[in-house]
N, C-alpha and C positions, 0 to 999 in steps of 0.2 A: 110792505116796505115800511121800515121804521124811521123815526125822526131822531135827531141827536138827542142822546141821554134817556131815551125810552126804549121800552122793549115791546116785541110783538108777541102776541099769544102763540105764534108759531115759532118763536125762537127756540133753539136747542138748548138743553141744559149745558151750562159752561160757556155758552157763546156771549162774547163781548159784542154789543150792538152799536158802539161808536169807537172809531179809531182814535178818538181825541182823547181817550183816558177816562177814568170814573168821573161822572158828573151827577149833580142833584137832579131830582125829578122836575125842577123848574127849569133845567137847562143850564144853570150856572155851574161853575167848576165846584167839585166836591168840597174843597176846603172852605168854601164860603157859606155852606149849609149850617142849619142849627144843630145843637148837641142832641145826643141821645136823651130822651125824657127820663129824668131821675137818676141818669149815670153821670152826668157831668163831662162826658167825652164823646167827640164825634165818632160815630160807628166806623167810619172809613179810616180813621187813624189807627184803629186796631186792625182793620181787615184789608187795608189796600194792598199789602204785600201778596196776600192770598189771591186777591182779585187779578193780580198781574202774573200769577203763575201760569205755566203752560196749560193749554186747554184740557188735556187729558188728565191732569191731576188737580185742576182748579176746585173741583168739589171737595176733594180730601183737604186740600190746603185750607179752605174755608172752614171746614169742620175743625181742623186742628187749631186754627188761629182763635176760633171762638172758644173752644175747650181750654186753651192755654190762658186766655183772658180771664175767664172764670176762676180757674185755678190760682192764678197769681193775685187775684183781687182787683185787677184792672176794671172788670165788670163785677160788681159787688152783688150779694144776695139781695134780691128785690128790686134789681134794676129792669125796668120795662124796655124791651127791645123795640126796634122799629118794625112795622109789618113787613112781611115778605116782599110785598110790592115796592115799598119805600126803600128798603135796603138794597134790593136788586137795582133799582134805579139809581141809587146813590153810588153803588159800586161798578155799574155799567155791566152787569152780568144778568143771566136770565133769572126770572123769578123761580123757576123749577129748582135751580141750584140752591137758592137760599131757603126754600121750602124744605128740601131734602135735608139740609144742615140742620135746621130747626128741629125736624122730626127725629133725626138721629140723636141729637144732644137731649132732647126731651125724654127719649127712650133710655139714655144712660143716666138720667137724673141730673144733668147740669142745668137743664131749663125746665120750666113748667109751662103749660099752655091752658088757658082758660077760654073756652069757646066764647067768642063775642067780646073778649076783653084783653086780647093780645098775648104776647109771649114775654116771660119774665125769667130772670136768673133764679134757680131754685134756692129756696130758703135753707135747704140742708147742706148746701156747699159751704165748706170751710176752707178759705183760700190759704195756701202755704207759700211763703216766699221761695222763688225759685233760688237754689244755691247748689254749689258742687257737693258730691257726696263726701262724707267725713271718713278719715281712716281712723278707726279705733284701736288698731294694733298698738301694742304697748310702745311708748316712747320715753326717752330720758332727756328733757330738755336742759341744755346747759352742761351736759356731761361731756367731759373730754375723753376719759377712759372709763368704761363700764366693765367691771369683773363679775358680770352676772353669770351664775353657774348654770351649765347645762346647755349653752348656746353652742351649736357647731359654727364652723367657718362657712358661710354660704358662698364664699368665693372659690371653695373648692369643688362646688357642684360640677360635674363632668358634662359641661354643655355639649362640646363636640361629639362626645361618644352617645350622649342622650339624643342629640339631633339625629345621628346616623341611625340609631335604632328606630326613632320615630319614622323616619322615612321608609325604612325597611317594613316596619308593622304596617303603616298606612297602605303600602303598596299590596301586601299580601293578606290583609285582614279580610275575612269573608263578610259579606253583607249581613248575613244573620248575627254576627258577633256584635252589631250595633243595636241590636234590639235589647230588651229588658234582660239583664243578666241574672243568673243564678244568684240569690242574695247572699250565698256564702262567698262569691267571687267567682271569676273565670276558672275553669278547671285547670287550664295551662298555668295560672299563676299559683293556684293552690299546690299543684304538683311540684313547681319549681321551688316555692317557699318550703314545702314540707322536706325536700331533699337537702336544701341548704341548711335548715335549722337542725336537722338530724346530724348533718355533718359538722357543723360549726358549734352547736350549742347542746348537742347530746340529748335532745328531746325525743319523745315518741311522737312521731309526726304522721299521722293519718290525714291525708288530704281531704277525706270525708268529714273530718271534725275540725278542719281549719275554716275560719271565718275571716275574711278580708274586711277591714275596718277602716274608718278615717282616723287612724292613730289609736294609741293607748286610751286617749280620753273617750272615744267612742266604746272601745271595748269595755272600759271600766263601767260606762253607764248601761251598756247592754246587759252585762252581768248583774249590775245593781238592780235593774228592773225585774230581771228574772228571779233573783233571790228574794226581792221584795215580794213578788207574787207568790213565792213559796212560804211566806211567813216570817222571814228573817227581817229583823227590825234594826239591828246594829252591825256595823262592820268595824273591825279593829284596824288601826293604822300605827306605824311605828313611830316611837317617840325617842329621839328626833326622826323626822321624816318629812315628806313632801305634803304641805297643807292642800295641794291640788287634789290629792286623792280623796281627802275628806269632802271637799266642795263637789268633786264629781259624784260621789256617792249620795251626797246630800240632795242633789239635784234629782235622785230617783226616789227620794222620800225615806232614805236610810239615815239613821244617826250614826255617829262615828265615836270611837272610843280610843285615845291614845293609849299605847301599850308600851311599857319601858323596856329599855334594851341595855345590854352591856356589851363588852368587846366580842362576845361570840355570837350575838344575835338577840332575837326576842327571848325575854325571860319566861320560862315555862310556867312558873307559879301564878304571876298575875294573869297570864293568858288563860290557864285553866280556871281560875277563880272568877274570871270575867263574865262567864255564862253566854259568850257570844258564839256563833257558829260560822263566821266569815272573818278573813283577815287579808289585808294587802301587804305584801312584803317585796323587798328588794335583795334577795339573798345572795346573789352573785357579786353584787358590789352595792352595798347599802347606801342609800341616799338620806342624808349627805355625809355620814361618817366614813364611808369608803370601805368598811370592813367587808369581809366575805364570812357568811355564816359558817361556823364550825360544823363538822360532820355530825357531832352530837346534837347540836341545836337543830339542824335539818331533820334529823330522825325524830327528835322531840316534836317539832312542829308537824310533822306528818302523823305521828302518833296521836297528838291532839285532834287533828282533823278526822281521823277515822273514828276516835272515841265519841266525838260529838255529831258525827254525820254532817261534817262541815266541809268548807271549801276555801282554799287559798288562791288569791289572784297574784301570781308572780308578775311583776313589772321587771322585764329584763331590759331596761331603759338604755343601757350602754354595755351590753354584754360582749360586744366584739371588741372593746378597746382595752386591751391588756398590753402593758409595757415591760414590767419587770417580773412577771410570774406567769406561769401556765394558766390558760383559761379556766375558770371554774364552771363546770357544767351546771346546767339549769336544774333547778329543783324538780320541775315537771317530770324528768327522766325517771325519777324514783317512784312516782305514783301519779300516773296521768289520769286517773279517776278522781283525785282530790284536788288537783292543781289546774287552774286556768291560766295557760301561759300567754303572755302578750309581749309584743314588740313592735317596732316600726322603723321606718327609714328617716325619722325626723332628725336623728343625729348623724347617721351615715350619709344620707343624701341632702335632704332639706325638709324642714317641718311644714312648708307650704305645699308639698305634694300630698299631704293628708292621706298617707297610705301606711296601713299597719295590719297586724294579724292577731288573732287569738286562737289557740288551740283549746278546744272546749271539752271538759269531761263528758263521756257518753250519755250521762244521765240528763245532761243540760243541752244538748245539741239542739234538739228539735225546738225548744223554747227560745234559745238564743237565736236561731235562724229565723223564726217567726217574728221575733221582736225586730230583728235587722231588716226584715222585708217590710214590715209596716212602718219602720222609721224612715227609710229613704230608697227602698227597692233596689239597693245594691250600690257599690261604688262605680264611678264611671268605667265603662268597658275599655275605652281606649288607653286610659292610664293603667289599667290592669295589665293589658296586653303589652304595654311598653316595659313595665317592671318585669314582667315574666320573661320577655326576650332578654333584657338587660342581665337578669340573673343567669339565664341559661347560657348566654354567650361568655360569662365570666366577667362581665364589666362590673358587677357588685363586688366581687372579691378583690378586683384591681383597686376599686374606689376605697375599699376598707383598708387595703395596704397603704395606699397613698395618705389617707387620713391619719393612720397610726403613725406614720413617720413624721408628719407635720406636728401632730399633737404631742408626741413624745419630746420633740425639739422645744415646743412652747412651755410644757411642763417644766423641763430643765431650766429654761430661761426664767420662769417665775421662781423656782426654788433658789437659783443663783442670786437673783435680785433680792429676795427676801434676806438671805444670808449676808449680802452686802449692806442693805440699808438698815435691817432689823436684826442685829446679831442676838443669838439666843432664842430665835423663833423655832418653834418646834412645827413640823408638818406632818401629816398623816393622810391616808387615802390616796398616795401618789402613785400607786402601783397600776391603777387603772382609771378608767373614766375621764371626764372633762373638767374636773375641779379638784381642788385640795381643801383640806382643814388646816388653816394656819393658826397656831396658838402663840400669840405674842406675850412677852413678858409683862407683868402687871404694872410696871412703871409707864406703860402706854396707856393704861385704863384711866377711867372706866370705858367700857365698849362704846356706849352711846355717844361720849364725848369724842372718841376716836374717829367713829364714822362720821360725825358732824364735821370734824376738821378735814377728813378726806374730802367730803362733799364740797367744803368751801374752796377746795383746790381743784374741783371739777372731776373728782374720782368717785365712782359708786362702788361701795362695798356692802355686803350683806352679813350681819352678824349671825352666828349660829343659832342665837335665840330665836330667831324668825322661824325656825324649823321644828319647833317642839315646845314642850311646856318647862323644861329643865332651865334653870338659871345658874350660871357659875358662881361659886362661893369664894374662889381663890383669887379674884380681882383680875385674872388674866383675860386678854382680849382675844376671842375665839371668832374667826372669820370664815365663811364659805367662799372661796375665791375660784371663779371660773377663768380659764384661760384659752380654751380652745379656738374661740373666735377671734383672738388677738394676735397679731404679729409679734415676734420677739421683741422688736424694737418698741412696740406699743406696750408691751408688759413691763419693759425696763423703765420706760417713761412714766407709767402710772404708778409704779412702787416708788419711784424717786419723788414724785409730786405728793405722795402721801407721806413720805419721810419728811420732806421739807414742811409740810402742814403740821405734822406731829411734833416737829421740833420748835415750834413757835413759842 
C-alpha cells in the first residue's frame, strides 16, 4: 500500500501512485518544491505534461520531453538532474519509469551518469532553438511581375488526369515494384520514354541505355562524375549559355570553358583549339539565343567529338515546344555513341516532380548506372510508374498540346505588348521555347539602368549579359524575357509598368 505522493517498490512502470496529481516527495504539491539543482527550473514544469500522458505511452512521453528540453536549451549542458527516486516522487510516477528514461537518454548522449554522483545533461549537447523549417526555394520579394525565363505555368499541371492515373497505378502496382528499383529506372518507364522520344524527338532510343534521373541537373552531374573519373578535366559550355551548366559540372570537380557562338551554333575553330573533349550544347533551341544549330554546325560538332574521342551532352530542355516551325530533331539521332541526350518533364509537367532521363552512349552506360546506384539507389518507384502510365495512356501528348496552345498565345501577347510600348524593338528566338530575346533601341539604355528602373516598378527582367561573357557595344538593351508562366493580362501589365518606369 502506498501513501500519498510516494511509490512502492512494487509499483508498475508508468503507474501513477496518487490520484491527486504530481506531488513532491514531502507530500506537498509539486509546484511548491525546490528547483532542479544547477538548472534554475523545477523538473516538473518541464515534465508534467509527460507525466499526465496515458499510461501506455507515459514512458515514451517522458523520454521525449526530456530530450526536447535538452535540445532546446531549457536544460543546459552540465545541469544536474534529480535522482530517479526524487523525480519519480515529484511527478507521481514509478521510479522504474524515470530510470528507464535516464538510461535511454544516456545511451543517446543527451545525459551522462557518474556512479555515485548523479545524472547530468551531457556537455557535448548543443542546444538549437526550435523553429519551423525554412523554404530555400528562390523567391523574388517585392516583385509584381517576374519575366524569369524558362519557367512553365504550374497552374497547367494536369491534376485531375494525374490523380486518375495515380489511383489506377496504386491499385495495380505489384508489391515487388515497391522494392529497390533498377537504378536505371523501372522497365515500364524506360520503355515508354524510349518510344515517346524516338517518335517525338528522332533519337535512337534503346531502353537499356536510358537512365531515369532527377531532372537534367542530375543527368549532368552523373555524366560529369563519369567523365572526371576517365581523366577529363574541362567541359565546354556555350557563350551565351546557361551558367547552371557550369555550376553543375563544377560540382563534379570539372572546370568549365566558355565557347563562342554565332548565328549557326558553336564556332568550330575555337572548339578545336580548346583542347577539351566534352561540351554541353542546346542545339535544337539554343539557350538563350533561341537559334537552331545549322546542319553544317551539327555535322562539324559531331566530327569534332569523333576526332578527339569526346562526348557531347545535349540538353533538350524545351524540345517539344515549337510554334512557327517544324520540330528540329535531336542531335543524338545522328551519333548516339558520341551524344548523351537529356530531357525532363520540368517544362511540360512541373519541375517539382524531379523526373528526367538520359540516353547514354554505350561506352559509358555501366559507369553511369553504377554512379546512379551509389548516388541514390534510383528514383522513387511510384513516381516512375505514374509517369509510365501517363505516357502510355496518351496523357503526356495531350498535356504538351495544351501547353503549346497556351504558350503560343502568351508569346503573341508579349510580342504585341513590346510593339505597343517599345516601338522599334527587335525580337528573336520566338519560334520555339518559353522565352524570347528582346533588343530595345539604344535610347532606352544603358541596360543596367533600364533593368533598375523596371525593378523600381516591381518588374524583374534579366539582361542577356547574365548568360555569357559577351557585352554589347552598340548601346542597345538586350533582355531575356520569359513568358510561359504569365497570363496574357499579366504580360501586358508587366510591359506597361516597364514602359512607364523607362519614361521617367
